[in-house]
PyMOL Python script that loads the backbone (N, CA, C, O; Angstrom):
from pymol import cmd

cmd.read_pdbstr("""\
ATOM      1  N   THR A   1      -1.770  -0.873   6.379  1.00  0.00           N
ATOM      2  CA  THR A   1      -0.850  -1.747   5.687  1.00  0.00           C
ATOM      3  C   THR A   1      -1.526  -3.044   5.256  1.00  0.00           C
ATOM      4  O   THR A   1      -1.150  -3.622   4.237  1.00  0.00           O
ATOM      5  N   LYS A   2      -2.500  -3.503   6.000  1.00  0.00           N
ATOM      6  CA  LYS A   2      -3.154  -4.760   5.624  1.00  0.00           C
ATOM      7  C   LYS A   2      -3.931  -4.616   4.323  1.00  0.00           C
ATOM      8  O   LYS A   2      -4.198  -5.613   3.653  1.00  0.00           O
ATOM      9  N   SER A   3      -4.295  -3.405   3.959  1.00  0.00           N
ATOM     10  CA  SER A   3      -5.002  -3.189   2.690  1.00  0.00           C
ATOM     11  C   SER A   3      -4.138  -3.531   1.492  1.00  0.00           C
ATOM     12  O   SER A   3      -4.661  -3.794   0.410  1.00  0.00           O
ATOM     13  N   ALA A   4      -2.826  -3.531   1.666  1.00  0.00           N
ATOM     14  CA  ALA A   4      -1.903  -3.822   0.564  1.00  0.00           C
ATOM     15  C   ALA A   4      -1.732  -5.321   0.324  1.00  0.00           C
ATOM     16  O   ALA A   4      -1.030  -5.721  -0.605  1.00  0.00           O
ATOM     17  N   LEU A   5      -2.361  -6.145   1.144  1.00  0.00           N
ATOM     18  CA  LEU A   5      -2.251  -7.595   0.969  1.00  0.00           C
ATOM     19  C   LEU A   5      -3.117  -8.068  -0.196  1.00  0.00           C
ATOM     20  O   LEU A   5      -4.211  -7.554  -0.425  1.00  0.00           O
ATOM     21  N   ASN A   6      -2.608  -9.050  -0.922  1.00  0.00           N
ATOM     22  CA  ASN A   6      -3.397  -9.655  -1.993  1.00  0.00           C
ATOM     23  C   ASN A   6      -4.457 -10.581  -1.388  1.00  0.00           C
ATOM     24  O   ASN A   6      -4.527 -10.744  -0.170  1.00  0.00           O
ATOM     25  N   THR A   7      -5.264 -11.172  -2.236  1.00  0.00           N
ATOM     26  CA  THR A   7      -6.366 -12.016  -1.765  1.00  0.00           C
ATOM     27  C   THR A   7      -5.878 -13.159  -0.877  1.00  0.00           C
ATOM     28  O   THR A   7      -6.436 -13.398   0.194  1.00  0.00           O
ATOM     29  N   GLU A   8      -4.840 -13.862  -1.320  1.00  0.00           N
ATOM     30  CA  GLU A   8      -4.348 -15.022  -0.567  1.00  0.00           C
ATOM     31  C   GLU A   8      -3.810 -14.597   0.808  1.00  0.00           C
ATOM     32  O   GLU A   8      -4.135 -15.211   1.825  1.00  0.00           O
ATOM     33  N   GLY A   9      -2.991 -13.550   0.827  1.00  0.00           N
ATOM     34  CA  GLY A   9      -2.397 -13.093   2.082  1.00  0.00           C
ATOM     35  C   GLY A   9      -3.434 -12.589   3.060  1.00  0.00           C
ATOM     36  O   GLY A   9      -3.372 -12.898   4.250  1.00  0.00           O
ATOM     37  N   PHE A  10      -4.391 -11.814   2.567  1.00  0.00           N
ATOM     38  CA  PHE A  10      -5.419 -11.260   3.436  1.00  0.00           C
ATOM     39  C   PHE A  10      -6.316 -12.360   3.983  1.00  0.00           C
ATOM     40  O   PHE A  10      -6.614 -12.395   5.177  1.00  0.00           O
ATOM     41  N   THR A  11      -6.741 -13.256   3.103  1.00  0.00           N
ATOM     42  CA  THR A  11      -7.641 -14.337   3.510  1.00  0.00           C
ATOM     43  C   THR A  11      -6.986 -15.256   4.531  1.00  0.00           C
ATOM     44  O   THR A  11      -7.642 -15.706   5.470  1.00  0.00           O
ATOM     45  N   SER A  12      -5.708 -15.537   4.360  1.00  0.00           N
ATOM     46  CA  SER A  12      -5.036 -16.437   5.304  1.00  0.00           C
ATOM     47  C   SER A  12      -4.940 -15.833   6.693  1.00  0.00           C
ATOM     48  O   SER A  12      -4.938 -16.560   7.686  1.00  0.00           O
ATOM     49  N   LEU A  13      -4.860 -14.504   6.776  1.00  0.00           N
ATOM     50  CA  LEU A  13      -4.745 -13.858   8.084  1.00  0.00           C
ATOM     51  C   LEU A  13      -6.083 -13.485   8.704  1.00  0.00           C
ATOM     52  O   LEU A  13      -6.260 -13.602   9.917  1.00  0.00           O
ATOM     53  N   PHE A  14      -7.028 -13.038   7.881  1.00  0.00           N
ATOM     54  CA  PHE A  14      -8.269 -12.474   8.413  1.00  0.00           C
ATOM     55  C   PHE A  14      -9.518 -13.282   8.078  1.00  0.00           C
ATOM     56  O   PHE A  14     -10.630 -12.895   8.436  1.00  0.00           O
ATOM     57  N   LYS A  15      -9.329 -14.410   7.386  1.00  0.00           N
ATOM     58  CA  LYS A  15     -10.430 -15.340   7.079  1.00  0.00           C
ATOM     59  C   LYS A  15     -11.569 -14.696   6.295  1.00  0.00           C
ATOM     60  O   LYS A  15     -12.715 -15.135   6.390  1.00  0.00           O
ATOM     61  N   THR A  16     -11.261 -13.671   5.532  1.00  0.00           N
ATOM     62  CA  THR A  16     -12.213 -13.007   4.654  1.00  0.00           C
ATOM     63  C   THR A  16     -11.426 -12.351   3.528  1.00  0.00           C
ATOM     64  O   THR A  16     -10.211 -12.185   3.634  1.00  0.00           O
ATOM     65  N   GLU A  17     -12.104 -11.979   2.460  1.00  0.00           N
ATOM     66  CA  GLU A  17     -11.423 -11.324   1.356  1.00  0.00           C
ATOM     67  C   GLU A  17     -11.090  -9.878   1.702  1.00  0.00           C
ATOM     68  O   GLU A  17     -11.765  -9.255   2.522  1.00  0.00           O
ATOM     69  N   ASN A  18     -10.053  -9.355   1.075  1.00  0.00           N
ATOM     70  CA  ASN A  18      -9.635  -7.975   1.293  1.00  0.00           C
ATOM     71  C   ASN A  18     -10.689  -7.039   0.694  1.00  0.00           C
ATOM     72  O   ASN A  18     -10.861  -7.006  -0.525  1.00  0.00           O
ATOM     73  N   PRO A  19     -11.397  -6.277   1.539  1.00  0.00           N
ATOM     74  CA  PRO A  19     -12.456  -5.409   1.026  1.00  0.00           C
ATOM     75  C   PRO A  19     -11.925  -4.213   0.246  1.00  0.00           C
ATOM     76  O   PRO A  19     -12.699  -3.530  -0.426  1.00  0.00           O
ATOM     77  N   ASP A  20     -10.633  -3.945   0.317  1.00  0.00           N
ATOM     78  CA  ASP A  20     -10.053  -2.778  -0.330  1.00  0.00           C
ATOM     79  C   ASP A  20      -9.502  -3.055  -1.719  1.00  0.00           C
ATOM     80  O   ASP A  20      -9.171  -2.113  -2.439  1.00  0.00           O
ATOM     81  N   LEU A  21      -9.393  -4.315  -2.117  1.00  0.00           N
ATOM     82  CA  LEU A  21      -8.786  -4.640  -3.402  1.00  0.00           C
ATOM     83  C   LEU A  21      -9.574  -4.095  -4.592  1.00  0.00           C
ATOM     84  O   LEU A  21      -8.975  -3.697  -5.591  1.00  0.00           O
ATOM     85  N   LYS A  22     -10.885  -4.070  -4.503  1.00  0.00           N
ATOM     86  CA  LYS A  22     -11.680  -3.552  -5.617  1.00  0.00           C
ATOM     87  C   LYS A  22     -11.339  -2.074  -5.852  1.00  0.00           C
ATOM     88  O   LYS A  22     -11.161  -1.657  -6.997  1.00  0.00           O
ATOM     89  N   LEU A  23     -11.251  -1.298  -4.798  1.00  0.00           N
ATOM     90  CA  LEU A  23     -10.898   0.114  -4.922  1.00  0.00           C
ATOM     91  C   LEU A  23      -9.453   0.274  -5.402  1.00  0.00           C
ATOM     92  O   LEU A  23      -9.182   1.091  -6.282  1.00  0.00           O
ATOM     93  N   ILE A  24      -8.532  -0.493  -4.835  1.00  0.00           N
ATOM     94  CA  ILE A  24      -7.126  -0.422  -5.243  1.00  0.00           C
ATOM     95  C   ILE A  24      -7.000  -0.733  -6.732  1.00  0.00           C
ATOM     96  O   ILE A  24      -6.281  -0.035  -7.447  1.00  0.00           O
ATOM     97  N   ASN A  25      -7.679  -1.754  -7.202  1.00  0.00           N
ATOM     98  CA  ASN A  25      -7.624  -2.127  -8.614  1.00  0.00           C
ATOM     99  C   ASN A  25      -8.252  -1.052  -9.507  1.00  0.00           C
ATOM    100  O   ASN A  25      -7.754  -0.785 -10.601  1.00  0.00           O
ATOM    101  N   ALA A  26      -9.338  -0.440  -9.048  1.00  0.00           N
ATOM    102  CA  ALA A  26      -9.985   0.625  -9.822  1.00  0.00           C
ATOM    103  C   ALA A  26      -9.070   1.845  -9.911  1.00  0.00           C
ATOM    104  O   ALA A  26      -8.958   2.457 -10.974  1.00  0.00           O
ATOM    105  N   LEU A  27      -8.427   2.197  -8.824  1.00  0.00           N
ATOM    106  CA  LEU A  27      -7.495   3.322  -8.840  1.00  0.00           C
ATOM    107  C   LEU A  27      -6.330   3.050  -9.776  1.00  0.00           C
ATOM    108  O   LEU A  27      -5.859   3.951 -10.469  1.00  0.00           O
ATOM    109  N   ASN A  28      -5.870   1.819  -9.796  1.00  0.00           N
ATOM    110  CA  ASN A  28      -4.766   1.444 -10.678  1.00  0.00           C
ATOM    111  C   ASN A  28      -5.138   1.623 -12.149  1.00  0.00           C
ATOM    112  O   ASN A  28      -4.290   1.995 -12.960  1.00  0.00           O
ATOM    113  N   THR A  29      -6.390   1.365 -12.494  1.00  0.00           N
ATOM    114  CA  THR A  29      -6.814   1.488 -13.900  1.00  0.00           C
ATOM    115  C   THR A  29      -6.805   2.932 -14.382  1.00  0.00           C
ATOM    116  O   THR A  29      -6.760   3.174 -15.589  1.00  0.00           O
ATOM    117  N   VAL A  30      -6.848   3.894 -13.469  1.00  0.00           N
ATOM    118  CA  VAL A  30      -6.787   5.311 -13.855  1.00  0.00           C
ATOM    119  C   VAL A  30      -5.435   5.918 -13.468  1.00  0.00           C
ATOM    120  O   VAL A  30      -5.312   7.127 -13.270  1.00  0.00           O
ATOM    121  N   ASP A  31      -4.431   5.051 -13.368  1.00  0.00           N
ATOM    122  CA  ASP A  31      -3.033   5.447 -13.163  1.00  0.00           C
ATOM    123  C   ASP A  31      -2.731   6.123 -11.828  1.00  0.00           C
ATOM    124  O   ASP A  31      -1.786   6.907 -11.735  1.00  0.00           O
ATOM    125  N   VAL A  32      -3.518   5.831 -10.795  1.00  0.00           N
ATOM    126  CA  VAL A  32      -3.179   6.289  -9.446  1.00  0.00           C
ATOM    127  C   VAL A  32      -2.148   5.327  -8.893  1.00  0.00           C
ATOM    128  O   VAL A  32      -2.347   4.112  -8.911  1.00  0.00           O
ATOM    129  N   LYS A  33      -1.042   5.873  -8.401  1.00  0.00           N
ATOM    130  CA  LYS A  33       0.016   5.037  -7.844  1.00  0.00           C
ATOM    131  C   LYS A  33      -0.120   5.002  -6.326  1.00  0.00           C
ATOM    132  O   LYS A  33      -0.154   6.040  -5.666  1.00  0.00           O
ATOM    133  N   LEU A  34      -0.196   3.798  -5.790  1.00  0.00           N
ATOM    134  CA  LEU A  34      -0.333   3.604  -4.351  1.00  0.00           C
ATOM    135  C   LEU A  34       0.923   2.955  -3.800  1.00  0.00           C
ATOM    136  O   LEU A  34       1.513   2.076  -4.429  1.00  0.00           O
ATOM    137  N   PHE A  35       1.324   3.398  -2.619  1.00  0.00           N
ATOM    138  CA  PHE A  35       2.505   2.873  -1.953  1.00  0.00           C
ATOM    139  C   PHE A  35       2.139   2.457  -0.545  1.00  0.00           C
ATOM    140  O   PHE A  35       1.230   3.015   0.070  1.00  0.00           O
ATOM    141  N   VAL A  36       2.864   1.467  -0.043  1.00  0.00           N
ATOM    142  CA  VAL A  36       2.744   1.073   1.347  1.00  0.00           C
ATOM    143  C   VAL A  36       4.124   1.231   1.981  1.00  0.00           C
ATOM    144  O   VAL A  36       5.143   0.962   1.345  1.00  0.00           O
ATOM    145  N   CYS A  37       4.147   1.664   3.223  1.00  0.00           N
ATOM    146  CA  CYS A  37       5.400   1.815   3.955  1.00  0.00           C
ATOM    147  C   CYS A  37       6.005   0.432   4.181  1.00  0.00           C
ATOM    148  O   CYS A  37       5.405  -0.421   4.835  1.00  0.00           O
ATOM    149  N   GLY A  38       7.188   0.227   3.637  1.00  0.00           N
ATOM    150  CA  GLY A  38       7.848  -1.066   3.771  1.00  0.00           C
ATOM    151  C   GLY A  38       8.171  -1.421   5.211  1.00  0.00           C
ATOM    152  O   GLY A  38       8.080  -2.585   5.601  1.00  0.00           O
ATOM    153  N   GLN A  39       8.548  -0.419   6.006  1.00  0.00           N
ATOM    154  CA  GLN A  39       8.875  -0.697   7.405  1.00  0.00           C
ATOM    155  C   GLN A  39       7.649  -1.185   8.167  1.00  0.00           C
ATOM    156  O   GLN A  39       7.735  -2.132   8.948  1.00  0.00           O
ATOM    157  N   SER A  40       6.511  -0.539   7.940  1.00  0.00           N
ATOM    158  CA  SER A  40       5.280  -0.969   8.610  1.00  0.00           C
ATOM    159  C   SER A  40       4.823  -2.328   8.107  1.00  0.00           C
ATOM    160  O   SER A  40       4.426  -3.188   8.894  1.00  0.00           O
ATOM    161  N   PHE A  41       4.879  -2.518   6.798  1.00  0.00           N
ATOM    162  CA  PHE A  41       4.443  -3.773   6.201  1.00  0.00           C
ATOM    163  C   PHE A  41       5.215  -4.952   6.799  1.00  0.00           C
ATOM    164  O   PHE A  41       4.625  -5.968   7.166  1.00  0.00           O
ATOM    165  N   LEU A  42       6.517  -4.808   6.892  1.00  0.00           N
ATOM    166  CA  LEU A  42       7.348  -5.887   7.444  1.00  0.00           C
ATOM    167  C   LEU A  42       7.229  -5.980   8.963  1.00  0.00           C
ATOM    168  O   LEU A  42       7.304  -7.074   9.523  1.00  0.00           O
ATOM    169  N   ALA A  43       7.045  -4.843   9.634  1.00  0.00           N
ATOM    170  CA  ALA A  43       6.899  -4.865  11.097  1.00  0.00           C
ATOM    171  C   ALA A  43       5.644  -5.632  11.522  1.00  0.00           C
ATOM    172  O   ALA A  43       5.628  -6.267  12.577  1.00  0.00           O
ATOM    173  N   TYR A  44       4.604  -5.570  10.704  1.00  0.00           N
ATOM    174  CA  TYR A  44       3.387  -6.331  10.990  1.00  0.00           C
ATOM    175  C   TYR A  44       3.551  -7.812  10.665  1.00  0.00           C
ATOM    176  O   TYR A  44       2.665  -8.619  10.947  1.00  0.00           O
ATOM    177  N   GLY A  45       4.680  -8.160  10.074  1.00  0.00           N
ATOM    178  CA  GLY A  45       4.948  -9.555   9.767  1.00  0.00           C
ATOM    179  C   GLY A  45       4.371 -10.026   8.452  1.00  0.00           C
ATOM    180  O   GLY A  45       4.306 -11.229   8.199  1.00  0.00           O
ATOM    181  N   TYR A  46       3.946  -9.086   7.599  1.00  0.00           N
ATOM    182  CA  TYR A  46       3.395  -9.468   6.310  1.00  0.00           C
ATOM    183  C   TYR A  46       4.521  -9.876   5.374  1.00  0.00           C
ATOM    184  O   TYR A  46       5.612  -9.307   5.413  1.00  0.00           O
ATOM    185  N   ASP A  47       4.249 -10.857   4.540  1.00  0.00           N
ATOM    186  CA  ASP A  47       5.215 -11.367   3.573  1.00  0.00           C
ATOM    187  C   ASP A  47       5.095 -10.552   2.283  1.00  0.00           C
ATOM    188  O   ASP A  47       3.993 -10.357   1.769  1.00  0.00           O
ATOM    189  N   VAL A  48       6.217 -10.082   1.768  1.00  0.00           N
ATOM    190  CA  VAL A  48       6.214  -9.283   0.540  1.00  0.00           C
ATOM    191  C   VAL A  48       5.578 -10.069  -0.612  1.00  0.00           C
ATOM    192  O   VAL A  48       4.992  -9.471  -1.514  1.00  0.00           O
ATOM    193  N   ALA A  49       5.686 -11.369  -0.592  1.00  0.00           N
ATOM    194  CA  ALA A  49       5.066 -12.199  -1.638  1.00  0.00           C
ATOM    195  C   ALA A  49       3.541 -12.089  -1.602  1.00  0.00           C
ATOM    196  O   ALA A  49       2.879 -12.414  -2.588  1.00  0.00           O
ATOM    197  N   ASN A  50       2.978 -11.639  -0.485  1.00  0.00           N
ATOM    198  CA  ASN A  50       1.525 -11.513  -0.337  1.00  0.00           C
ATOM    199  C   ASN A  50       1.030 -10.085  -0.554  1.00  0.00           C
ATOM    200  O   ASN A  50      -0.121  -9.779  -0.244  1.00  0.00           O
ATOM    201  N   LYS A  51       1.879  -9.212  -1.081  1.00  0.00           N
ATOM    202  CA  LYS A  51       1.484  -7.838  -1.380  1.00  0.00           C
ATOM    203  C   LYS A  51       0.806  -7.816  -2.746  1.00  0.00           C
ATOM    204  O   LYS A  51       1.282  -8.452  -3.687  1.00  0.00           O
ATOM    205  N   THR A  52      -0.292  -7.095  -2.858  1.00  0.00           N
ATOM    206  CA  THR A  52      -0.950  -6.981  -4.154  1.00  0.00           C
ATOM    207  C   THR A  52      -0.040  -6.250  -5.135  1.00  0.00           C
ATOM    208  O   THR A  52       0.706  -5.349  -4.753  1.00  0.00           O
ATOM    209  N   GLU A  53      -0.109  -6.642  -6.381  1.00  0.00           N
ATOM    210  CA  GLU A  53       0.775  -6.056  -7.399  1.00  0.00           C
ATOM    211  C   GLU A  53       0.450  -4.595  -7.684  1.00  0.00           C
ATOM    212  O   GLU A  53       1.284  -3.887  -8.249  1.00  0.00           O
ATOM    213  N   ASN A  54      -0.736  -4.121  -7.312  1.00  0.00           N
ATOM    214  CA  ASN A  54      -1.136  -2.742  -7.594  1.00  0.00           C
ATOM    215  C   ASN A  54      -0.750  -1.756  -6.503  1.00  0.00           C
ATOM    216  O   ASN A  54      -1.125  -0.585  -6.570  1.00  0.00           O
ATOM    217  N   VAL A  55      -0.011  -2.208  -5.504  1.00  0.00           N
ATOM    218  CA  VAL A  55       0.538  -1.329  -4.478  1.00  0.00           C
ATOM    219  C   VAL A  55       2.043  -1.543  -4.458  1.00  0.00           C
ATOM    220  O   VAL A  55       2.524  -2.671  -4.343  1.00  0.00           O
ATOM    221  N   LYS A  56       2.774  -0.450  -4.570  1.00  0.00           N
ATOM    222  CA  LYS A  56       4.228  -0.541  -4.560  1.00  0.00           C
ATOM    223  C   LYS A  56       4.745  -0.458  -3.134  1.00  0.00           C
ATOM    224  O   LYS A  56       4.153   0.206  -2.284  1.00  0.00           O
ATOM    225  N   LEU A  57       5.853  -1.137  -2.882  1.00  0.00           N
ATOM    226  CA  LEU A  57       6.473  -1.134  -1.558  1.00  0.00           C
ATOM    227  C   LEU A  57       7.530  -0.039  -1.520  1.00  0.00           C
ATOM    228  O   LEU A  57       8.490  -0.072  -2.290  1.00  0.00           O
ATOM    229  N   SER A  58       7.358   0.925  -0.632  1.00  0.00           N
ATOM    230  CA  SER A  58       8.334   1.989  -0.454  1.00  0.00           C
ATOM    231  C   SER A  58       9.260   1.597   0.692  1.00  0.00           C
ATOM    232  O   SER A  58       8.848   0.881   1.605  1.00  0.00           O
ATOM    233  N   LEU A  59      10.496   2.054   0.650  1.00  0.00           N
ATOM    234  CA  LEU A  59      11.413   1.779   1.747  1.00  0.00           C
ATOM    235  C   LEU A  59      10.772   2.196   3.064  1.00  0.00           C
ATOM    236  O   LEU A  59      10.799   1.452   4.044  1.00  0.00           O
ATOM    237  N   SER A  60      10.202   3.382   3.073  1.00  0.00           N
ATOM    238  CA  SER A  60       9.460   3.880   4.230  1.00  0.00           C
ATOM    239  C   SER A  60       8.482   4.939   3.739  1.00  0.00           C
ATOM    240  O   SER A  60       8.608   5.433   2.619  1.00  0.00           O
ATOM    241  N   ALA A  61       7.524   5.282   4.563  1.00  0.00           N
ATOM    242  CA  ALA A  61       6.584   6.336   4.183  1.00  0.00           C
ATOM    243  C   ALA A  61       7.318   7.661   4.040  1.00  0.00           C
ATOM    244  O   ALA A  61       7.015   8.452   3.147  1.00  0.00           O
ATOM    245  N   LEU A  62       8.270   7.900   4.907  1.00  0.00           N
ATOM    246  CA  LEU A  62       9.001   9.169   4.883  1.00  0.00           C
ATOM    247  C   LEU A  62       9.792   9.341   3.596  1.00  0.00           C
ATOM    248  O   LEU A  62       9.808  10.433   3.029  1.00  0.00           O
ATOM    249  N   THR A  63      10.443   8.299   3.128  1.00  0.00           N
ATOM    250  CA  THR A  63      11.214   8.429   1.890  1.00  0.00           C
ATOM    251  C   THR A  63      10.295   8.692   0.697  1.00  0.00           C
ATOM    252  O   THR A  63      10.658   9.448  -0.204  1.00  0.00           O
ATOM    253  N   ALA A  64       9.139   8.092   0.679  1.00  0.00           N
ATOM    254  CA  ALA A  64       8.185   8.348  -0.406  1.00  0.00           C
ATOM    255  C   ALA A  64       7.695   9.790  -0.348  1.00  0.00           C
ATOM    256  O   ALA A  64       7.588  10.451  -1.382  1.00  0.00           O
ATOM    257  N   LEU A  65       7.397  10.280   0.846  1.00  0.00           N
ATOM    258  CA  LEU A  65       6.934  11.660   0.988  1.00  0.00           C
ATOM    259  C   LEU A  65       7.993  12.658   0.542  1.00  0.00           C
ATOM    260  O   LEU A  65       7.678  13.616  -0.165  1.00  0.00           O
ATOM    261  N   VAL A  66       9.228  12.451   0.940  1.00  0.00           N
ATOM    262  CA  VAL A  66      10.309  13.361   0.558  1.00  0.00           C
ATOM    263  C   VAL A  66      10.480  13.367  -0.957  1.00  0.00           C
ATOM    264  O   VAL A  66      10.640  14.426  -1.562  1.00  0.00           O
ATOM    265  N   LYS A  67      10.446  12.196  -1.562  1.00  0.00           N
ATOM    266  CA  LYS A  67      10.612  12.106  -3.015  1.00  0.00           C
ATOM    267  C   LYS A  67       9.521  12.882  -3.741  1.00  0.00           C
ATOM    268  O   LYS A  67       9.817  13.687  -4.624  1.00  0.00           O
ATOM    269  N   TYR A  68       8.276  12.649  -3.380  1.00  0.00           N
ATOM    270  CA  TYR A  68       7.182  13.292  -4.098  1.00  0.00           C
ATOM    271  C   TYR A  68       7.063  14.774  -3.768  1.00  0.00           C
ATOM    272  O   TYR A  68       6.658  15.555  -4.628  1.00  0.00           O
ATOM    273  N   GLN A  69       7.401  15.179  -2.560  1.00  0.00           N
ATOM    274  CA  GLN A  69       7.404  16.609  -2.248  1.00  0.00           C
ATOM    275  C   GLN A  69       8.476  17.333  -3.057  1.00  0.00           C
ATOM    276  O   GLN A  69       8.276  18.480  -3.458  1.00  0.00           O
ATOM    277  N   SER A  70       9.603  16.683  -3.300  1.00  0.00           N
ATOM    278  CA  SER A  70      10.654  17.306  -4.110  1.00  0.00           C
ATOM    279  C   SER A  70      10.238  17.435  -5.572  1.00  0.00           C
ATOM    280  O   SER A  70      10.839  18.199  -6.327  1.00  0.00           O
ATOM    281  N   GLU A  71       9.206  16.683  -5.971  1.00  0.00           N
ATOM    282  CA  GLU A  71       8.683  16.755  -7.336  1.00  0.00           C
ATOM    283  C   GLU A  71       7.478  17.689  -7.442  1.00  0.00           C
ATOM    284  O   GLU A  71       6.833  17.765  -8.487  1.00  0.00           O
ATOM    285  N   GLY A  72       7.181  18.398  -6.349  1.00  0.00           N
ATOM    286  CA  GLY A  72       6.113  19.395  -6.378  1.00  0.00           C
ATOM    287  C   GLY A  72       4.788  18.964  -5.781  1.00  0.00           C
ATOM    288  O   GLY A  72       3.849  19.759  -5.735  1.00  0.00           O
ATOM    289  N   TYR A  73       4.690  17.731  -5.326  1.00  0.00           N
ATOM    290  CA  TYR A  73       3.462  17.280  -4.677  1.00  0.00           C
ATOM    291  C   TYR A  73       3.403  17.876  -3.277  1.00  0.00           C
ATOM    292  O   TYR A  73       4.436  18.193  -2.688  1.00  0.00           O
ATOM    293  N   GLN A  74       2.203  18.026  -2.749  1.00  0.00           N
ATOM    294  CA  GLN A  74       2.019  18.619  -1.437  1.00  0.00           C
ATOM    295  C   GLN A  74       1.335  17.622  -0.494  1.00  0.00           C
ATOM    296  O   GLN A  74       0.372  16.955  -0.874  1.00  0.00           O
ATOM    297  N   LEU A  75       1.838  17.532   0.719  1.00  0.00           N
ATOM    298  CA  LEU A  75       1.243  16.691   1.745  1.00  0.00           C
ATOM    299  C   LEU A  75       0.072  17.452   2.366  1.00  0.00           C
ATOM    300  O   LEU A  75       0.227  18.603   2.777  1.00  0.00           O
ATOM    301  N   ILE A  76      -1.074  16.828   2.435  1.00  0.00           N
ATOM    302  CA  ILE A  76      -2.241  17.415   3.072  1.00  0.00           C
ATOM    303  C   ILE A  76      -2.497  16.650   4.358  1.00  0.00           C
ATOM    304  O   ILE A  76      -2.705  15.437   4.332  1.00  0.00           O
ATOM    305  N   THR A  77      -2.482  17.351   5.477  1.00  0.00           N
ATOM    306  CA  THR A  77      -2.758  16.700   6.757  1.00  0.00           C
ATOM    307  C   THR A  77      -4.125  17.152   7.275  1.00  0.00           C
ATOM    308  O   THR A  77      -4.601  18.241   6.955  1.00  0.00           O
ATOM    309  N   PHE A  78      -4.715  16.319   8.052  1.00  0.00           N
ATOM    310  CA  PHE A  78      -6.047  16.617   8.596  1.00  0.00           C
ATOM    311  C   PHE A  78      -6.020  16.697  10.114  1.00  0.00           C
ATOM    312  O   PHE A  78      -7.004  16.363  10.774  1.00  0.00           O
ATOM    313  N   ASN A  79      -4.895  17.139  10.669  1.00  0.00           N
ATOM    314  CA  ASN A  79      -4.787  17.256  12.134  1.00  0.00           C
ATOM    315  C   ASN A  79      -5.271  18.586  12.621  1.00  0.00           C
ATOM    316  O   ASN A  79      -5.249  18.848  13.824  1.00  0.00           O
TER     317      ASN A  79
END
""", "prot")
cmd.dss("prot")
cmd.show_as("cartoon", "prot")
cmd.util.cbc("prot")
cmd.orient("prot")
């Protein structure tokens, strides 16, 4: 969830720049849609104002999974 923080939010908490923003921004340029679980994001105490614009906030991870599975996407697990 911390990867979804923008530069200001990440830097204020971890005293360094978000190392994942370059990848998130590159994925966004090729129309990859990224979501963060809203319940986890808020449970960690992150402020929605500090979320990067290239990651969408989902109500929960489960609701996002159900929505996309109903559209034909498949969940791949590595357990």
